[in-house]
All heavy atoms as TSV, in Angstrom:
chain	resi	resn	atom	element	x	y	z
A	1	MET	N	N	15.438	11.173	10.031
A	1	MET	CA	C	16.106	12.455	9.848
A	1	MET	C	C	16.928	12.854	11.060
A	1	MET	O	O	18.048	13.288	10.935
A	1	MET	CB	C	15.056	13.518	9.547
A	1	MET	CG	C	15.609	14.873	9.245
A	1	MET	SD	S	16.474	14.858	7.705
A	1	MET	CE	C	16.776	16.559	7.466
A	2	GLY	N	N	16.431	12.646	12.284
A	2	GLY	CA	C	17.118	12.979	13.476
A	2	GLY	C	C	18.405	12.163	13.668
A	2	GLY	O	O	19.449	12.667	14.071
A	3	ARG	N	N	18.279	10.860	13.347
A	3	ARG	CA	C	19.455	9.987	13.479
A	3	ARG	C	C	20.548	10.389	12.466
A	3	ARG	O	O	21.744	10.341	12.792
A	3	ARG	CB	C	19.027	8.539	13.230
A	3	ARG	CG	C	20.120	7.557	13.391
A	3	ARG	CD	C	19.638	6.173	13.233
A	3	ARG	NE	N	20.747	5.249	13.342
A	3	ARG	CZ	C	20.629	4.007	13.734
A	3	ARG	NH1	N	19.445	3.509	14.004
A	3	ARG	NH2	N	21.683	3.227	13.800
A	4	TYR	N	N	20.146	10.769	11.302
A	4	TYR	CA	C	21.104	11.197	10.294
A	4	TYR	C	C	21.872	12.462	10.747
A	4	TYR	O	O	23.097	12.564	10.576
A	4	TYR	CB	C	20.375	11.499	8.940
A	4	TYR	CG	C	21.284	12.077	7.879
A	4	TYR	CD1	C	22.173	11.234	7.217
A	4	TYR	CD2	C	21.258	13.420	7.567
A	4	TYR	CE1	C	23.037	11.787	6.238
A	4	TYR	CE2	C	22.126	13.916	6.590
A	4	TYR	CZ	C	23.013	13.106	5.944
A	4	TYR	OH	O	23.844	13.598	4.994
A	5	LEU	N	N	21.170	13.380	11.368
A	5	LEU	CA	C	21.831	14.591	11.891
A	5	LEU	C	C	22.825	14.281	13.003
A	5	LEU	O	O	23.921	14.852	13.052
A	5	LEU	CB	C	20.800	15.599	12.361
A	5	LEU	CG	C	19.964	16.252	11.271
A	5	LEU	CD1	C	18.872	17.146	11.886
A	5	LEU	CD2	C	20.825	17.097	10.355
A	6	VAL	N	N	22.424	13.371	13.899
A	6	VAL	CA	C	23.331	12.985	14.960
A	6	VAL	C	C	24.532	12.262	14.408
A	6	VAL	O	O	25.706	12.579	14.838
A	6	VAL	CB	C	22.583	12.087	15.978
A	6	VAL	CG1	C	23.544	11.479	16.999
A	6	VAL	CG2	C	21.471	12.850	16.699
A	7	GLU	N	N	24.356	11.379	13.460
A	7	GLU	CA	C	25.505	10.653	12.874
A	7	GLU	C	C	26.421	11.636	12.110
A	7	GLU	O	O	27.643	11.519	12.157
A	7	GLU	CB	C	25.011	9.556	11.935
A	7	GLU	CG	C	24.418	8.402	12.678
A	7	GLU	CD	C	23.864	7.310	11.768
A	7	GLU	OE1	O	23.766	7.569	10.515
A	7	GLU	OE2	O	23.514	6.250	12.284
A	8	SER	N	N	25.838	12.589	11.432
A	8	SER	CA	C	26.628	13.585	10.701
A	8	SER	C	C	27.440	14.451	11.679
A	8	SER	O	O	28.607	14.722	11.453
A	8	SER	CB	C	25.754	14.478	9.883
A	8	SER	OG	O	25.157	13.762	8.860
A	9	ALA	N	N	26.802	14.809	12.796
A	9	ALA	CA	C	27.529	15.614	13.821
A	9	ALA	C	C	28.654	14.777	14.440
A	9	ALA	O	O	29.744	15.306	14.653
A	9	ALA	CB	C	26.552	16.046	14.898
A	10	LEU	N	N	28.399	13.514	14.713
A	10	LEU	CA	C	29.437	12.680	15.256
A	10	LEU	C	C	30.600	12.456	14.244
A	10	LEU	O	O	31.760	12.430	14.633
A	10	LEU	CB	C	28.845	11.305	15.657
A	10	LEU	CG	C	28.039	11.284	16.904
A	10	LEU	CD1	C	27.406	9.907	17.116
A	10	LEU	CD2	C	28.857	11.681	18.123
A	11	ALA	N	N	30.267	12.340	12.993
A	11	ALA	CA	C	31.261	12.169	11.980
A	11	ALA	C	C	32.121	13.428	11.756
A	11	ALA	O	O	33.337	13.298	11.494
A	11	ALA	CB	C	30.621	11.801	10.627
A	12	LEU	N	N	31.581	14.574	11.990
A	12	LEU	CA	C	32.338	15.812	11.868
A	12	LEU	C	C	33.188	16.155	13.113
A	12	LEU	O	O	34.080	16.985	13.045
A	12	LEU	CB	C	31.383	16.986	11.591
A	12	LEU	CG	C	30.881	17.089	10.168
A	12	LEU	CD1	C	29.850	18.226	10.068
A	12	LEU	CD2	C	32.003	17.334	9.182
A	13	THR	N	N	32.898	15.492	14.199
A	13	THR	CA	C	33.601	15.823	15.462
A	13	THR	C	C	35.143	15.702	15.391
A	13	THR	O	O	35.800	16.605	15.855
A	13	THR	CB	C	33.049	14.907	16.593
A	13	THR	OG1	O	31.654	15.158	16.707
A	13	THR	CG2	C	33.743	15.175	17.906
A	14	PRO	N	N	35.727	14.677	14.797
A	14	PRO	CA	C	37.177	14.658	14.718
A	14	PRO	C	C	37.803	15.825	13.940
A	14	PRO	O	O	38.801	16.358	14.327
A	14	PRO	CB	C	37.529	13.311	13.997
A	14	PRO	CG	C	36.316	12.490	14.168
A	14	PRO	CD	C	35.151	13.429	14.255
A	15	TRP	N	N	37.118	16.214	12.864
A	15	TRP	CA	C	37.639	17.353	12.088
A	15	TRP	C	C	37.541	18.637	12.892
A	15	TRP	O	O	38.456	19.454	12.923
A	15	TRP	CB	C	36.880	17.428	10.799
A	15	TRP	CG	C	37.402	18.493	9.845
A	15	TRP	CD1	C	38.674	18.581	9.368
A	15	TRP	CD2	C	36.662	19.587	9.299
A	15	TRP	NE1	N	38.763	19.657	8.545
A	15	TRP	CE2	C	37.579	20.283	8.509
A	15	TRP	CE3	C	35.359	20.001	9.425
A	15	TRP	CZ2	C	37.172	21.440	7.815
A	15	TRP	CZ3	C	34.982	21.139	8.731
A	15	TRP	CH2	C	35.882	21.838	7.934
A	16	VAL	N	N	36.418	18.847	13.563
A	16	VAL	CA	C	36.226	20.059	14.408
A	16	VAL	C	C	37.234	20.071	15.516
A	16	VAL	O	O	37.796	21.107	15.844
A	16	VAL	CB	C	34.763	20.141	14.883
A	16	VAL	CG1	C	34.596	21.245	15.901
A	16	VAL	CG2	C	33.808	20.328	13.720
A	17	LEU	N	N	37.465	18.916	16.124
A	17	LEU	CA	C	38.480	18.853	17.216
A	17	LEU	C	C	39.878	19.151	16.704
A	17	LEU	O	O	40.628	19.842	17.373
A	17	LEU	CB	C	38.432	17.485	17.891
A	17	LEU	CG	C	37.270	17.230	18.788
A	17	LEU	CD1	C	37.290	15.805	19.326
A	17	LEU	CD2	C	37.228	18.202	19.956
A	18	ALA	N	N	40.194	18.694	15.516
A	18	ALA	CA	C	41.536	18.995	14.930
A	18	ALA	C	C	41.653	20.487	14.674
A	18	ALA	O	O	42.690	21.091	14.974
A	18	ALA	CB	C	41.706	18.235	13.630
A	19	LEU	N	N	40.570	21.144	14.177
A	19	LEU	CA	C	40.614	22.590	13.989
A	19	LEU	C	C	40.763	23.328	15.295
A	19	LEU	O	O	41.471	24.308	15.422
A	19	LEU	CB	C	39.350	23.025	13.282
A	19	LEU	CG	C	39.249	22.638	11.792
A	19	LEU	CD1	C	37.845	23.003	11.276
A	19	LEU	CD2	C	40.296	23.327	10.986
A	20	TYR	N	N	40.072	22.818	16.357
A	20	TYR	CA	C	40.151	23.451	17.658
A	20	TYR	C	C	41.542	23.337	18.225
A	20	TYR	O	O	42.074	24.296	18.803
A	20	TYR	CB	C	39.117	22.855	18.619
A	20	TYR	CG	C	39.145	23.474	19.967
A	20	TYR	CD1	C	38.682	24.779	20.179
A	20	TYR	CD2	C	39.676	22.765	21.049
A	20	TYR	CE1	C	38.726	25.349	21.434
A	20	TYR	CE2	C	39.744	23.344	22.325
A	20	TYR	CZ	C	39.239	24.637	22.479
A	20	TYR	OH	O	39.306	25.214	23.731
A	21	VAL	N	N	42.140	22.169	18.134
A	21	VAL	CA	C	43.522	21.985	18.582
A	21	VAL	C	C	44.459	22.926	17.858
A	21	VAL	O	O	45.348	23.568	18.461
A	21	VAL	CB	C	43.959	20.496	18.448
A	21	VAL	CG1	C	45.453	20.380	18.645
A	21	VAL	CG2	C	43.191	19.630	19.402
A	22	PHE	N	N	44.305	23.041	16.561
A	22	PHE	CA	C	45.102	23.939	15.767
A	22	PHE	C	C	44.914	25.363	16.243
A	22	PHE	O	O	45.905	26.103	16.392
A	22	PHE	CB	C	44.693	23.795	14.294
A	22	PHE	CG	C	45.533	24.546	13.323
A	22	PHE	CD1	C	46.886	24.208	13.139
A	22	PHE	CD2	C	45.008	25.609	12.606
A	22	PHE	CE1	C	47.655	24.910	12.223
A	22	PHE	CE2	C	45.821	26.308	11.706
A	22	PHE	CZ	C	47.113	25.935	11.529
A	23	TYR	N	N	43.706	25.748	16.494
A	23	TYR	CA	C	43.444	27.123	16.984
A	23	TYR	C	C	44.087	27.361	18.354
A	23	TYR	O	O	44.687	28.402	18.598
A	23	TYR	CB	C	41.896	27.320	17.076
A	23	TYR	CG	C	41.503	28.521	17.871
A	23	TYR	CD1	C	41.643	29.828	17.417
A	23	TYR	CD2	C	40.985	28.396	19.169
A	23	TYR	CE1	C	41.332	30.907	18.161
A	23	TYR	CE2	C	40.652	29.443	19.929
A	23	TYR	CZ	C	40.848	30.752	19.430
A	23	TYR	OH	O	40.497	31.820	20.188
A	24	ARG	N	N	43.932	26.383	19.260
A	24	ARG	CA	C	44.495	26.555	20.592
A	24	ARG	C	C	46.009	26.631	20.559
A	24	ARG	O	O	46.589	27.359	21.357
A	24	ARG	CB	C	44.048	25.379	21.529
A	24	ARG	CG	C	42.569	25.421	21.877
A	24	ARG	CD	C	42.203	26.638	22.663
A	24	ARG	NE	N	42.856	26.676	23.906
A	24	ARG	CZ	C	42.868	27.689	24.723
A	24	ARG	NH1	N	42.179	28.775	24.432
A	24	ARG	NH2	N	43.524	27.663	25.839
A	25	LEU	N	N	46.622	25.832	19.716
A	25	LEU	CA	C	48.095	25.871	19.596
A	25	LEU	C	C	48.546	27.279	19.109
A	25	LEU	O	O	49.519	27.788	19.614
A	25	LEU	CB	C	48.578	24.806	18.647
A	25	LEU	CG	C	48.590	23.380	19.182
A	25	LEU	CD1	C	48.930	22.397	18.064
A	25	LEU	CD2	C	49.576	23.221	20.313
A	26	GLN	N	N	47.836	27.819	18.158
A	26	GLN	CA	C	48.182	29.165	17.668
A	26	GLN	C	C	47.931	30.247	18.678
A	26	GLN	O	O	48.716	31.143	18.864
A	26	GLN	CB	C	47.407	29.469	16.390
A	26	GLN	CG	C	48.012	28.803	15.190
A	26	GLN	CD	C	47.401	29.330	13.913
A	26	GLN	OE1	O	46.210	29.526	13.853
A	26	GLN	NE2	N	48.244	29.556	12.911
A	27	SER	N	N	46.775	30.188	19.362
A	27	SER	CA	C	46.397	31.262	20.279
A	27	SER	C	C	47.212	31.208	21.570
A	27	SER	O	O	47.346	32.217	22.250
A	27	SER	CB	C	44.899	31.236	20.590
A	27	SER	OG	O	44.592	30.063	21.309
A	28	SER	N	N	47.764	30.056	21.951
A	28	SER	CA	C	48.512	29.952	23.190
A	28	SER	C	C	49.965	30.410	23.020
A	28	SER	O	O	50.649	30.554	24.051
A	28	SER	CB	C	48.502	28.480	23.683
A	28	SER	OG	O	49.189	27.659	22.825
A	29	GLY	N	N	50.399	30.595	21.823
A	29	GLY	CA	C	51.770	31.010	21.589
A	29	GLY	C	C	52.747	29.878	21.421
A	29	GLY	O	O	53.932	30.086	21.181
A	30	ILE	N	N	52.314	28.627	21.568
A	30	ILE	CA	C	53.171	27.473	21.343
A	30	ILE	C	C	53.492	27.321	19.871
A	30	ILE	O	O	54.603	26.972	19.493
A	30	ILE	CB	C	52.466	26.170	21.879
A	30	ILE	CG1	C	52.241	26.264	23.352
A	30	ILE	CG2	C	53.233	24.935	21.527
A	30	ILE	CD1	C	51.413	25.155	23.924
A	31	TRP	N	N	52.515	27.592	19.038
A	31	TRP	CA	C	52.632	27.405	17.581
A	31	TRP	C	C	52.905	28.740	16.934
A	31	TRP	O	O	52.023	29.483	16.518
A	31	TRP	CB	C	51.215	26.909	17.124
A	31	TRP	CG	C	51.209	26.185	15.847
A	31	TRP	CD1	C	50.905	26.727	14.607
A	31	TRP	CD2	C	51.378	24.806	15.624
A	31	TRP	NE1	N	50.916	25.758	13.669
A	31	TRP	CE2	C	51.179	24.551	14.260
A	31	TRP	CE3	C	51.671	23.739	16.464
A	31	TRP	CZ2	C	51.296	23.303	13.729
A	31	TRP	CZ3	C	51.784	22.477	15.912
A	31	TRP	CH2	C	51.568	22.295	14.559
A	32	THR	N	N	54.207	29.119	16.871
A	32	THR	CA	C	54.579	30.393	16.287
A	32	THR	C	C	55.103	30.207	14.869
A	32	THR	O	O	55.237	29.052	14.419
A	32	THR	CB	C	55.662	31.080	17.144
A	32	THR	OG1	O	56.831	30.237	17.109
A	32	THR	CG2	C	55.189	31.265	18.589
A	33	ALA	N	N	55.389	31.280	14.241
A	33	ALA	CA	C	55.892	31.214	12.855
A	33	ALA	C	C	57.315	30.600	12.846
A	33	ALA	O	O	57.752	30.108	11.809
A	33	ALA	CB	C	55.976	32.640	12.253
A	34	ASP	N	N	57.973	30.582	13.984
A	34	ASP	CA	C	59.351	30.018	14.059
A	34	ASP	C	C	59.311	28.547	14.412
A	34	ASP	O	O	60.390	27.937	14.538
A	34	ASP	CB	C	60.166	30.783	15.098
A	34	ASP	CG	C	60.331	32.278	14.754
A	34	ASP	OD1	O	60.328	32.570	13.555
A	34	ASP	OD2	O	60.419	33.093	15.669
A	35	THR	N	N	58.161	27.949	14.658
A	35	THR	CA	C	58.125	26.541	14.991
A	35	THR	C	C	58.612	25.701	13.802
A	35	THR	O	O	58.160	25.889	12.693
A	35	THR	CB	C	56.638	26.129	15.295
A	35	THR	OG1	O	56.139	26.958	16.349
A	35	THR	CG2	C	56.521	24.681	15.699
A	36	PRO	N	N	59.573	24.843	14.112
A	36	PRO	CA	C	60.103	24.000	13.007
A	36	PRO	C	C	59.039	23.091	12.422
A	36	PRO	O	O	58.220	22.475	13.141
A	36	PRO	CB	C	61.201	23.154	13.684
A	36	PRO	CG	C	61.462	23.810	14.993
A	36	PRO	CD	C	60.258	24.563	15.342
A	37	HIS	N	N	59.014	22.965	11.105
A	37	HIS	CA	C	58.109	22.080	10.398
A	37	HIS	C	C	56.641	22.412	10.654
A	37	HIS	O	O	55.809	21.550	10.660
A	37	HIS	CB	C	58.369	20.612	10.700
A	37	HIS	CG	C	59.801	20.238	10.512
A	37	HIS	ND1	N	60.374	20.097	9.288
A	37	HIS	CD2	C	60.786	19.958	11.415
A	37	HIS	CE1	C	61.637	19.731	9.403
A	37	HIS	NE2	N	61.897	19.674	10.708
A	38	ARG	N	N	56.344	23.667	10.887
A	38	ARG	CA	C	54.986	24.092	11.183
A	38	ARG	C	C	53.991	23.722	10.079
A	38	ARG	O	O	52.911	23.297	10.353
A	38	ARG	CB	C	54.964	25.594	11.445
A	38	ARG	CG	C	53.593	26.120	11.733
A	38	ARG	CD	C	53.585	27.594	11.899
A	38	ARG	NE	N	52.208	28.092	11.982
A	38	ARG	CZ	C	51.891	29.324	11.955
A	38	ARG	NH1	N	52.820	30.267	11.855
A	38	ARG	NH2	N	50.650	29.672	12.040
A	39	GLY	N	N	54.386	23.952	8.836
A	39	GLY	CA	C	53.488	23.644	7.712
A	39	GLY	C	C	53.161	22.175	7.635
A	39	GLY	O	O	52.029	21.807	7.417
A	40	LYS	N	N	54.174	21.345	7.772
A	40	LYS	CA	C	53.972	19.901	7.693
A	40	LYS	C	C	53.099	19.428	8.823
A	40	LYS	O	O	52.204	18.598	8.629
A	40	LYS	CB	C	55.331	19.165	7.773
A	40	LYS	CG	C	56.222	19.420	6.569
A	40	LYS	CD	C	57.562	18.776	6.800
A	40	LYS	CE	C	58.574	19.333	5.836
A	40	LYS	NZ	N	59.931	18.936	6.143
A	41	LEU	N	N	53.344	19.922	10.015
A	41	LEU	CA	C	52.535	19.531	11.210
A	41	LEU	C	C	51.092	20.002	11.054
A	41	LEU	O	O	50.152	19.293	11.421
A	41	LEU	CB	C	53.153	20.063	12.473
A	41	LEU	CG	C	54.500	19.474	12.870
A	41	LEU	CD1	C	55.091	20.237	14.060
A	41	LEU	CD2	C	54.342	18.012	13.169
A	42	SER	N	N	50.885	21.163	10.482
A	42	SER	CA	C	49.540	21.690	10.234
A	42	SER	C	C	48.789	20.801	9.276
A	42	SER	O	O	47.621	20.444	9.523
A	42	SER	CB	C	49.602	23.087	9.663
A	42	SER	OG	O	50.227	23.982	10.570
A	43	VAL	N	N	49.437	20.408	8.227
A	43	VAL	CA	C	48.810	19.551	7.236
A	43	VAL	C	C	48.489	18.197	7.859
A	43	VAL	O	O	47.386	17.651	7.658
A	43	VAL	CB	C	49.706	19.425	5.972
A	43	VAL	CG1	C	49.212	18.289	5.079
A	43	VAL	CG2	C	49.781	20.702	5.230
A	44	LEU	N	N	49.410	17.629	8.615
A	44	LEU	CA	C	49.190	16.343	9.256
A	44	LEU	C	C	48.005	16.399	10.268
A	44	LEU	O	O	47.170	15.504	10.305
A	44	LEU	CB	C	50.410	15.867	9.951
A	44	LEU	CG	C	51.521	15.313	9.066
A	44	LEU	CD1	C	52.757	14.983	9.883
A	44	LEU	CD2	C	51.033	14.085	8.343
A	45	LEU	N	N	47.941	17.475	11.039
A	45	LEU	CA	C	46.893	17.619	12.031
A	45	LEU	C	C	45.511	17.738	11.342
A	45	LEU	O	O	44.578	17.029	11.693
A	45	LEU	CB	C	47.138	18.863	12.879
A	45	LEU	CG	C	46.091	19.214	13.945
A	45	LEU	CD1	C	45.977	18.112	14.975
A	45	LEU	CD2	C	46.432	20.520	14.578
A	46	LEU	N	N	45.415	18.569	10.331
A	46	LEU	CA	C	44.148	18.745	9.671
A	46	LEU	C	C	43.783	17.503	8.829
A	46	LEU	O	O	42.605	17.102	8.784
A	46	LEU	CB	C	44.214	19.965	8.766
A	46	LEU	CG	C	44.303	21.285	9.519
A	46	LEU	CD1	C	44.455	22.431	8.541
A	46	LEU	CD2	C	43.150	21.502	10.423
A	47	ALA	N	N	44.779	16.882	8.209
A	47	ALA	CA	C	44.502	15.653	7.436
A	47	ALA	C	C	44.020	14.524	8.343
A	47	ALA	O	O	43.146	13.754	7.951
A	47	ALA	CB	C	45.734	15.234	6.656
A	48	ALA	N	N	44.615	14.407	9.523
A	48	ALA	CA	C	44.180	13.365	10.470
A	48	ALA	C	C	42.739	13.556	10.854
A	48	ALA	O	O	41.924	12.620	10.900
A	48	ALA	CB	C	45.090	13.340	11.698
A	49	GLY	N	N	42.331	14.809	11.158
A	49	GLY	CA	C	40.974	15.106	11.502
A	49	GLY	C	C	40.013	14.797	10.369
A	49	GLY	O	O	38.953	14.204	10.553
A	50	MET	N	N	40.438	15.170	9.160
A	50	MET	CA	C	39.565	14.909	8.013
A	50	MET	C	C	39.450	13.421	7.690
A	50	MET	O	O	38.392	12.912	7.353
A	50	MET	CB	C	40.087	15.669	6.795
A	50	MET	CG	C	39.982	17.159	6.924
A	50	MET	SD	S	40.779	18.052	5.582
A	50	MET	CE	C	39.453	18.142	4.462
A	51	LEU	N	N	40.561	12.680	7.846
A	51	LEU	CA	C	40.537	11.230	7.600
A	51	LEU	C	C	39.644	10.531	8.620
A	51	LEU	O	O	38.837	9.667	8.243
A	51	LEU	CB	C	41.974	10.686	7.670
A	51	LEU	CG	C	42.090	9.162	7.473
A	51	LEU	CD1	C	41.655	8.768	6.080
A	51	LEU	CD2	C	43.504	8.701	7.764
A	52	LEU	N	N	39.776	10.909	9.884
A	52	LEU	CA	C	38.914	10.282	10.889
A	52	LEU	C	C	37.451	10.615	10.652
A	52	LEU	O	O	36.568	9.743	10.840
A	52	LEU	CB	C	39.349	10.719	12.298
A	52	LEU	CG	C	40.703	10.171	12.758
A	52	LEU	CD1	C	41.106	10.791	14.067
A	52	LEU	CD2	C	40.583	8.632	12.926
A	53	SER	N	N	37.153	11.819	10.190
A	53	SER	CA	C	35.771	12.173	9.904
A	53	SER	C	C	35.291	11.400	8.708
A	53	SER	O	O	34.130	10.929	8.700
A	53	SER	CB	C	35.668	13.707	9.574
A	53	SER	OG	O	35.829	14.450	10.728
A	54	PHE	N	N	36.099	11.213	7.701
A	54	PHE	CA	C	35.717	10.431	6.520
A	54	PHE	C	C	35.437	8.945	6.914
A	54	PHE	O	O	34.461	8.361	6.463
A	54	PHE	CB	C	36.858	10.484	5.499
A	54	PHE	CG	C	36.596	9.578	4.321
A	54	PHE	CD1	C	35.667	9.913	3.369
A	54	PHE	CD2	C	37.301	8.396	4.196
A	54	PHE	CE1	C	35.425	9.091	2.254
A	54	PHE	CE2	C	37.048	7.518	3.119
A	54	PHE	CZ	C	36.106	7.865	2.135
A	55	LEU	N	N	36.309	8.395	7.742
A	55	LEU	CA	C	36.100	6.996	8.198
A	55	LEU	C	C	34.833	6.886	9.032
A	55	LEU	O	O	34.080	5.905	8.854
A	55	LEU	CB	C	37.333	6.508	9.018
A	55	LEU	CG	C	38.619	6.380	8.190
A	55	LEU	CD1	C	39.778	6.002	9.104
A	55	LEU	CD2	C	38.447	5.332	7.072
A	56	ALA	N	N	34.561	7.827	9.846
A	56	ALA	CA	C	33.299	7.771	10.631
A	56	ALA	C	C	32.081	7.895	9.756
A	56	ALA	O	O	31.102	7.172	9.908
A	56	ALA	CB	C	33.325	8.901	11.727
A	57	GLN	N	N	32.119	8.804	8.778
A	57	GLN	CA	C	31.006	8.961	7.854
A	57	GLN	C	C	30.806	7.713	7.034
A	57	GLN	O	O	29.675	7.312	6.798
A	57	GLN	CB	C	31.232	10.185	6.968
A	57	GLN	CG	C	30.078	10.495	6.056
A	57	GLN	CD	C	28.817	10.884	6.811
A	57	GLN	OE1	O	28.862	11.469	7.874
A	57	GLN	NE2	N	27.674	10.546	6.266
A	58	SER	N	N	31.924	7.079	6.614
A	58	SER	CA	C	31.830	5.854	5.851
A	58	SER	C	C	31.201	4.741	6.689
A	58	SER	O	O	30.354	3.972	6.176
A	58	SER	CB	C	33.217	5.404	5.368
A	58	SER	OG	O	33.744	6.367	4.522
A	59	HIS	N	N	31.560	4.680	7.949
A	59	HIS	CA	C	30.996	3.641	8.828
A	59	HIS	C	C	29.497	3.833	8.975
A	59	HIS	O	O	28.705	2.876	8.893
A	59	HIS	CB	C	31.707	3.760	10.208
A	59	HIS	CG	C	31.102	2.885	11.237
A	59	HIS	ND1	N	31.223	1.530	11.257
A	59	HIS	CD2	C	30.305	3.213	12.296
A	59	HIS	CE1	C	30.548	1.030	12.300
A	59	HIS	NE2	N	29.984	2.061	12.943
A	60	PHE	N	N	29.080	5.091	9.200
A	60	PHE	CA	C	27.652	5.376	9.362
A	60	PHE	C	C	26.858	5.104	8.056
A	60	PHE	O	O	25.771	4.606	8.123
A	60	PHE	CB	C	27.421	6.793	9.858
A	60	PHE	CG	C	27.827	7.018	11.266
A	60	PHE	CD1	C	28.549	8.148	11.605
A	60	PHE	CD2	C	27.524	6.132	12.253
A	60	PHE	CE1	C	28.964	8.371	12.923
A	60	PHE	CE2	C	27.937	6.322	13.597
A	60	PHE	CZ	C	28.639	7.475	13.892
A	61	SER	N	N	27.448	5.436	6.915
A	61	SER	CA	C	26.726	5.203	5.680
A	61	SER	C	C	26.632	3.698	5.376
A	61	SER	O	O	25.610	3.260	4.825
A	61	SER	CB	C	27.362	5.973	4.530
A	61	SER	OG	O	28.634	5.424	4.227
A	62	LYS	N	N	27.606	2.918	5.748
A	62	LYS	CA	C	27.558	1.466	5.580
A	62	LYS	C	C	26.462	0.900	6.444
A	62	LYS	O	O	25.734	-0.041	6.061
A	62	LYS	CB	C	28.877	0.808	5.870
A	62	LYS	CG	C	29.911	0.938	4.811
A	62	LYS	CD	C	31.182	0.194	5.191
A	62	LYS	CE	C	32.242	0.489	4.188
A	62	LYS	NZ	N	33.530	-0.124	4.587
A	63	ARG	N	N	26.354	1.389	7.663
A	63	ARG	CA	C	25.318	0.903	8.599
A	63	ARG	C	C	23.939	1.253	8.119
A	63	ARG	O	O	22.986	0.470	8.286
A	63	ARG	CB	C	25.517	1.495	9.985
A	63	ARG	CG	C	26.480	0.721	10.840
A	63	ARG	CD	C	26.475	1.126	12.282
A	63	ARG	NE	N	25.269	1.758	12.743
A	63	ARG	CZ	C	25.205	2.536	13.820
A	63	ARG	NH1	N	26.309	2.797	14.471
A	63	ARG	NH2	N	24.054	3.036	14.214
A	64	ARG	N	N	23.797	2.440	7.474
A	64	ARG	CA	C	22.508	2.830	6.960
A	64	ARG	C	C	22.031	1.925	5.807
A	64	ARG	O	O	20.861	1.696	5.597
A	64	ARG	CB	C	22.557	4.276	6.439
A	64	ARG	CG	C	21.855	5.216	7.373
A	64	ARG	CD	C	21.853	6.619	6.843
A	64	ARG	NE	N	22.917	7.370	7.494
A	64	ARG	CZ	C	23.910	7.979	6.892
A	64	ARG	NH1	N	24.012	7.948	5.606
A	64	ARG	NH2	N	24.805	8.609	7.602
A	65	ARG	N	N	22.969	1.430	4.972
A	65	ARG	CA	C	22.607	0.608	3.840
A	65	ARG	C	C	22.160	-0.776	4.233
A	65	ARG	O	O	21.469	-1.450	3.456
A	65	ARG	CB	C	23.848	0.495	2.875
A	65	ARG	CG	C	24.001	1.718	2.044
A	65	ARG	CD	C	25.036	1.451	0.977
A	65	ARG	NE	N	26.065	2.460	1.176
A	65	ARG	CZ	C	27.350	2.340	1.005
A	65	ARG	NH1	N	27.824	1.165	0.596
A	65	ARG	NH2	N	28.175	3.299	1.173
A	66	LYS	N	N	22.521	-1.256	5.419
A	66	LYS	CA	C	22.162	-2.618	5.818
A	66	LYS	C	C	20.705	-2.724	6.195
A	66	LYS	O	O	20.008	-1.947	6.555
A	66	LYS	CB	C	23.022	-3.070	7.002
A	66	LYS	CG	C	24.436	-3.378	6.569
A	66	LYS	CD	C	25.240	-3.877	7.723
A	66	LYS	CE	C	26.641	-4.199	7.292
A	66	LYS	NZ	N	27.445	-4.630	8.367
């Protein structure tokens, strides 16, 4: 059970980091409503974090099955 929780936390880390980067960009004033292609960049940033989390979770679940 403990190993599963650690692996789940590690798998969620890329997604949480992507959300944190998104938050920091908005709160620092770099990421304003006037930023060109803001919507596309937001989707790419969040999708990259989710994809990396999915790949990490897939890796851990494959290891568990062996």
